[in-house]
N, C-alpha and C positions, 0 to 999 in steps of 0.2 A: 370318289376322290377329287379333290380340288386342285386346281392348277393356277399358277399366277403367269402371266404372259407378257411379253414385250410387243412392240408393234409388228415385228417380221412376220410371225407366224399368222396375225389377224390378217394382214394386207396379201400375203402370198395365198393363203387360204380362200380368201375372198375373191381374189383374181381368178382362181380356180373353180369357184363356186362350190367349194367344199367346206366353208367355215364351220359346218356343223359337225365336223369330225371331231372338233374339240369338245363339244358337248357330249359327243358319243363316247369319247374316251374318259373325259374327265368330270362329266356332269356340270359343275360349274367353273367358270374361269373368272379370276379376279384380274384386274388391270390397274395399274399405278394410274392416278389422276393425269399424270404428264402424259401417259400412252394414250388415254381417252383423248386428251387435247390434241395430241399429234394425229391420231388416225380419224377421230370425228370432227372435231372443230376446225382444225387447220387442214384437215384431208378433204373438206368440201365435197367435192363431186368424185374424188379418186376412189380407187378400190378399197373396200374395207369400211368407209365412212356410214353409209346407210346399214349396211350388215350388222356392223357392231352397235351401232345406235339402237336398233330395232331387236338386238338379241336379248331376251329376258334373262337368260342364263349367264350373262356377262356382266359383271358389277365392278363400280370403280373402288380402288383401295388407295387410301391415303397413306404413303410409305415416310415413315419418321426414321431417320438414321440415328442411332445412337452414338455414333462417331462424331457426329458435329452437334454442339450445344446450341440449343435456339433459345434465343437469339445469340449469336456469337459476339460477346461483348469484350472480350480481353484477347489481345494479341501479345504473347511473351516477347519481351525485348529482344531476345536472341532471334526471333522470327522478323520483327519489325526491323532489326538492323540488316538481316539478310534480304528481305523480300521488299521493302519499302525504300531503297534508296534510289 
């Protein structure tokens, strides 16, 4: 079974030295690119940074929201009048 995770369980389990529990229960774990950036890149020397970076069973996942067209080119007039005053 595969799981998708945010930063909280990665940091908390790393702090407890139990990050491998995610692999034990789920096999592979995908994390959004933004979570990887938060934990590994910006996390630097904090809990989880090294552990997540070196866990071969954790992979990055690019999340694309179907709710927001990319790129957002058109703002309806009713929203412009409401938000852009």
